[in-house]
N, C-alpha and C positions, 0 to 999 in steps of 0.2 A: 479541592475543586471536585465537583460532581458533574458528570455528563449523564443525562437521562435520555433514554431511547424508548419511545413508545410507538406502536403501530398496530394496525388491524391485521389479524391473521388471515392468510389465504384459506379458503374453505377446505382445501385438501391437506393442509399442514398436519403432520403427525408429530414432529418435534421441531425444536429451534436449536440452532448451533450458534454459539456466542464466543467471540474471541476473549481470551483470558487475560490479556494485558502483558506488556513486557517492560523491563527496566531499561532506561536510557540515561544519558548524561543530563537530560533536561526534565526528567520526571519519571514516575512509575505508576502503574495501576495497582493500587493497594488492595482493592476488593471489587468484585462483581456481585451485585445483589439482585436477586429475583427469586420468586417462589420455585421450589422444586428443582434446584440446580444439581447436576451431577458432574464432577470433574472428569474430563477425558484428556487424552494426549494426541497431538498431531504426530503421525508416525515418522515422518522424514526429518523433523526438526526437534521433536520432543516438547514442543510448546504446549502450555496449558490452554485448554478451551473448556467450554461447558455445554452440556446438552440439557434441554429442558422440555418436559412434556407439558404443553400449554393447557391451561384451564380457562375456559371461556373464549371470547371472541377477540381478545386483545392481548398484546404482550407489553410488559413494562419492565425495563432493565435499568439499573443504575451502575455506572462505572465510577469508582472513587479513585481520584488521583492525588498523589503526594509528591514531595520533592525527592530527588535522587541525584547521586553523583556516580552511579554505576556506569561502566562502559557498555556499549552496545553488545548484544550477545554475539559470540564468535560464530554461532551457527548461521546467522543471517548472511555472513560473507562467503559461506561455502557453496560453490556452484552445485546444482543438482541437475540430473538428466531428465528434463521434461520438455514438452513442446513449447512451453512458455519461457524457457531459459536457454535452450540450445541455439547457437547462432550458426548461420550458413557460412560456408567458406567465402562466399561473395562478400559477406559483411566484414569478415576478417580483412579481405583485400581493400575494401572501401575505407575502413577505419585505419588501416595501416598507413594510409597517405595523409591522415589528419594529424597535424601537429607533430609530425614524426621527429622533428628536431627538439621537441620540448620534453620535459620530464616532470614528474610529480604532479602537483596541483595545476600547474600550467597546462600539462597534457590533458588532465581531466576536464579542465575548463574548455579547451579546444574541442574535445569530444562533445561536451554539453552544447556548445554553440553550434556545432555541426548538426547535432540532433534537432536543435530548435529550428534550424533552417529547413528541416524536412517536414515540419508539422504546422498546421493551424489548429487552434484549440476548438474542440467540438465533441459531439457525441454521435458518431456515425452508427448506423444500424449494423454494419459489418466492420469489424476491426481489420486492420491491414494484415494480420497474421492468422485470421480465422481459418481453420481447416488445414493449416500447415504444420509440419513436424519440426520446423526450425524457424528462427527469426530471420527473415530475409533482409537483404540489402535493399534500401529504398531508392538508391541511385540519386538522380537529380530532381525527381519529382517532389511535389508537396502533398502531404496526406493529412486528412482531418483525423484528429485523435483526441481522446479523453486523457486525463492524467494517467489512467491505467495503460492505455496504448503507448503514450509517450514514454513512460518509465519502463515499459517492457522493452522498447527499442533502446533506451538509454542504458539500462542494465546490460543488455547484450553487447552494446557497443563498447562500454567500459571494460567488460570482461574480455572482449575480443582484442582490446588494447593492452591486456595484461594488468588491469587496474582492479583491485579488490572493491567490490560494491555490494550493497545490500538494499533490499526493497522493504519499505516500511508502510504499514497501513494503519489508519486511525481516523481521527476527526480534525478538521480545521474550521474554526469559527472566525469568519471575517470580522474585522473591527467594526465595520459599518452595519453589521446585522444584529447587533444588540443581544448577543449570546445565543443565536440560533444558527443552524446549518441544515441543508436539505438532504445531505447524504455523506458518506465517508469520503476519505481522501487518501492519496498515497504519495510518497516521495522517495528519494534515493539518498543513501549515505555512502560515501567513499571512505576507504581506509588506506592511507598512503604513509608508509614509514611509521605506522602505529597511530597516526593522527587521523581523526575522523572529521568529515565535513558533510553538511547536508546540502541537497540540491533540489530545487523545485522549478523545473522548466515550465510546467503548465502555468504557474502563477506569473512567471515572467511574460509568457505569451498573453495572459489576461491583462497584464499591465502595458502591453503594446511594445515589448522589446524582445529581441533575440540575443541581446548582449547578456549572456547568462553568467551569474556570479554565485558562489556558494553562500548559503545563509539559511537559517531555519525558517525565517518568515520574511521573504522578500515582499510579500503582500502582507500588510499589517493584520495581526490577528493572534489567536491562541491555537496551539497545536498539541494534540494528544495521541501518543502511539499506543496501539492495541495488539498488533500482530506483525509478523514479518514473513517474507519469502513467498514464492510462487510454486505451483505444482504440489498441492497439499493433499494429504490422505488422512481420512478419519475412519479407520476400520470399525470402530465401535458403532458407527452410524451406517456402515456399509457403503460409504461413498469415497471416491478417490479422484485424483487428477483435477482438483479444484484449482482454478487459476490463482485466486487469492481470497483471503477472508478479511474483507474490509470493514464489515459491520455485521450485526446479527442477520442470519438468514433462516428461512423456513426449510424444512426437509419434508418431502412428500414422495413416497415410493422410490427412494433412492435418487431423487432429483433435488437440486438446490434451487430455491425460489427466493428472489429478492422481495423485500417488503415494499409495498407501494406507498409512496408519500409518508415516510416515517416522520415523527416529530422528534427532533434532536435538540436538546437544550443544555446550556452551560450554566451551572449554579455556583456562586461563591459560597463556601462553607465557612462559618465562623469558627475560629479556634480559641480554645480557652487560654 
């Protein structure tokens, strides 16, 4: 399977930062193809990424995916001290009362349902944790949030409950969209007793339910992982403290700029 990503470059773009793909039990990124790629490493996780000096007005990148039975990388479950992952003491207290008599996956599901009750799906101009040094407790209110916002809270809540969890970014192609999507996506993986489960609260909310259950695709479609974790540093590019690398981004004067209206397509590739 190939995922192609094309977009118009911002006028100020000096370079492009591209996720390098990860191995998961459900598939792996076997290649990233574009002119003039140079491999670099994310400093806190050691993940592979690419920098590209763009030529012309557009960028065109191909991600090639193949099968895999590899486990998720250990590094994605390791907590890191960043404003996107540190949880406030109030959140520890809030989550401590959630499913406190439950264990294992049942406890993780109780936390997931609790988080779902705190959010409606949307894309607010200001995220609930913008400008804060820790992930706050949301209390009894309901907050608008994207998949990034929801999973930021979910990861913090799981870790506050003592549950191993990792944050995955990549692409999701809804079944009804005929092999296209508008932007990247993110989801959460828990690891309990060595067993991993995927969670996508945002897709449950889109389907009109807060009864959250584990599963790779609660909303029918195809999913491809490209990177993991939050609070990323790329010293080769002189940038640090990036919340997440969900899809390719332009770099201009030390700033990260998202591409406007990229064209992202899924292609079936014939095998011999």
